[in-house]
N, C-alpha and C positions, 0 to 999 in steps of 0.2 A: 547295361540295364537288364537285370534278370528278374524272374518271377518273385524271388524272395525280396528283392529290393522294392518291387512294386507293392507287394503285400505289406511290407513294413511301412512304407510311406502312407499307404491308405490307413493303416492302423494309427499312425501319428495324427492324421487329420481327424479320424473318428474320435480318438481319445482327447484331442485338443491340448495334449501335453506330452512332451517326450518322456518324462519320467513314468507317467501312467502307461504310455504305450510300451515302454521297456518292460514294465511289470507284466502287462498283458501278454507280450510276446516271449517273456521269460528270457530276455537278453539283458546285458548290462547297459545302463544309460550311456556311458562313454562310447561303447561300440556302436550304439545307435546314432549318437551324435557324429561319430566319425564317418558312418555311412552317409549321413546327410551331406557332410562336408565333401566327401568324395563325389557324390552325385552332382552337387552344385559346381564343383571344380570341372567335372566332365562337361557339364552343360554351359559353363561360363556365365552363370547367373544364379541368383538366390531363389530358392523355392519358398522359403519361409521368412517372414519378417522377423528381424531380431528383437528380442526383449518384449515380445507380445505374449500376453497370457489372458485368455487361452490363445494358443498359437494361431497365427493368421498366415494365409498364403499370399505371396506376391502374384501379380498377373501371370508371370511365367509359371509359377507354382500351380495356379488354377489350370493352366493348359496341360501341365505335366500330369496332374491328378486325373483330369478328364481323359487323357490318353491312356493312363495306367488302367483305368476302369475298362476302357474299350479293349485294350490288349488282353486283359485277363478274361473278359467275356468271350473274345474270339477264341482264345485257347480252350476255354471250358466248352464252348459249342463244338469245336473241332473234336475234342476228346469224346463228347457225347455222340457225335455223328459217327465217328470211327467205331465206337462200341456198338452202335446200332447196326452198322454195316457188317461187323464181325459177329453179330448176334450174341454179344457178351452181355450177360445179365448181372453185372456187378457194378457198384458205384455207391454214391452217397446222395440222399435227398435231404435237404434242410427244409423242414416243414414248420411254419410258424402259425400259432393259433393262441387265442386267449385260453386261460385255464378252464373257464366255464364251457367253452366250445370243445375242449378236450374231453370233459366229462360226457359230453353228448356224442362224440364221434370216435374216440380212440378205441374203445372196447370192440367196435365193429371193424375199424380200419386195420388194426395190427394183425389179427389172425388171417384176414383175407390177403393182406399185402405180403406178409412173410411166407405164407403158403405158396404164393406164386413166385416171389423173389427172395429166397432165403439168403442170398449173398449180397443183397443191397442193404446198406445201413440207413436206417431212418433216424435222422437227428431232429428231435422235437425241440423247438424254441418257443417258450411261453412268454407272452407279453400282451399288452393291450393292442387293440386293432390299429390305432394310429401309429404306434411304434413299429408294429409288424409291417404295415404298409410302407413305411420309410425304409425298413431293412430290406424289403423286396426291391425297392427302388435302387438302393445302394448295392445290391448284389450279395447281401449277407444272408438272404433267405431265398430259396428257389421258388417255393409255392407258399402263399399265405392265405389263411382263412380269416376274413375280416368282416366286421359289421361296420359299414361306413357308406359314403357315397364316393364315386371315383374322383380322386384328386389329381392323378398324374397321367399325362398323355403317354408316357413311356411304358405304362403297365397295361396289360390285357386283363379285363375284369369279366368274370363269368357270373352272372346273377344266378344264385341258387334258389333263393326264395325271399319273398317279403314276409317279415315276421310281425305278428300282431302283438301290440303292447296291451297289457291288462293291469288292473289294480288288484293286488294281492292283499287281502285284509284278514286279520285274525277274526274268527267267528264271534268273539265276545266284544268286539268294538260296537259302539252305538250305531255306526254306519252299517255294519253287517247285520245287526239285529233289525234294522228298519228297512233294508232294501234286499229283496230276494237275490240270490246268487245268479250270475250270468245276465243280470239286467244291465243294458248299456247305460253308462253314466258319464257325466261331465266331471272332470277332476275337481272342479270347484265344490262339488257336493261333499267332498271328503276333507275340506279345508280345516275342519275342527278336530280332525284326528291327528295323532302323532305319526310322523313319517320316519321310515328308515330309508336312507338314500345311498346310492352308489357314489363313489368319489367322482369329482369332475374329470372329464376325459372319456368317461364311458358314455356310449350313445344313449343308454336309458336315462342317465343323469341329464344329458343335453335336452332330451325330450321333456323331462320333468321340469327343468328350469324354464323352458320356453312356455309351458302351460302355466306355471306359477306366475311368470311375468305377464302373460296375456290376460290373466284374470286378476292381477294385482292382489294376490292372496299371500299370506305369510304363515304357512303351516309350521309347526314345531318339528324340527329335525332332531331326532334323538341321537343318532350316530351315523357316520359315513363309513363305508367299507368298499373294498375293491371286489368283494366276493358276493355273488348273488345268493349262494348257499347260506353264507353267514347272514345276509340281509333277510332272507326268508325266515330263518330260525329266530332272528332278533325280533321280527315283526310278530311272530307267534308269542314269544316270551314276554314281549312288552305290550301286547294288545295294541298293535300299531298297523300301519298300512305301508305299502311300497309299490313302485312301478316295476314290472317284470315282463320279459318276453314270455308269451304263453308256452313256447316250445321248451323252455327251461324248467317248467313245472314238473316234468316227468323224471328229472334227476333225483327227486326225493318224494315219491308218491305218498309216503306216510304223513307228510306235513299237510297234504290236501284235505285230510279229514278234519283238520283244525282251522281251515281257512275257507274263505269265500272269494270267488273270482268274478271280476266285473270287466267286460270290454269297455274301452274308453272311446268316446265318440269324437272328441275334439282334437285329435292328434293330426297335425298337418305335416310333420316331418316323418318320412318313412324310415323304418328300420329295415335295412336291406343286407342280406348276407351274400358276400361274394367270395369266390376263389380267384386269386390273382397271381400273376407272374409277369416278369419283364417280357415285352414284346420281342426283344432281340435275343431272348434265351431259347436255344434249341432244347426242346423237351424230348429226351429219349423215351423209349416205349414204357419203361418202368415208371417214369414221371407221369406220362399220359394215363397209364392205368391207375396210378395213385389218385389222380383227379376223378376218374370214373368211380373208384371205390368210395371216395368222399361223397360223390353225388348219390351213389347207391345207399349210403348210410342215411342220408336225409330221406330217401324214398322209404326205407325200412321204418324209420321213425314215424312217418306219416301213414304207414300201412299200405304203400303202393309199390312195393318192390317188384321189379320185373324179374321173375325167376330165370328167364332165359338168358339174362345178362350176366349171371354169376357163373 
């Protein structure tokens, strides 16, 4: 049982299909099937149930995959620790964050990080917070930037900030014409306006759906998107409103001249931004410094950067 076999078996479980795993790994399906057979012969038991689609593990297979993850984690931690001991500053960091969070942080992060660690490769993985959190759990991402609440005991979550949700309204809506900007409002007051919504799975959409259900209102939703930037532009173009985290307004200041902003009073679900990683992952110095730079980026955004920390 070697590293390559362990990684291949994890890929099969992740893809749920030998053919897809073979394509992902860029190996032939027959060779991957032969490897499975060889491992099962060595173990004297089946790892995968035959003829199941998607593929399912036997009980022995579940134990094998669990052990495979632990073995690879031990090896990764040992490698990181040895590099720290030898003061080697080379390696790879797999950083996961949603695209919108990247717009907020990457322009600050990259020059700071690469100036200090020019020989460390930063691999950016863009996805939604829920997917990133699961990828951190599965060891596919080292450090994740997520907007969520802590789901997994195996992960260490560092709260960066609580984010305020606001109503972003085109200035020509009846709502914006009748209520002064920055007036705290109840979402039900905007029920007669058309809404632009983020797709389900985004925390902003979860908060919006909870408020709509609480008030039993049925606003018209013109379009759903996964991009807050597209949503803001659509709200202006269609004279509509949308829910948005206040900190994402600064990614396109030009739109603010055409919009009115309103704090929302009746939100019960917090929107919290965390940096997370597995508790059993040893973080080498360059990973620890990456986390520090991410925290500094948020301080700069809020105008509270500690100059002595740079």
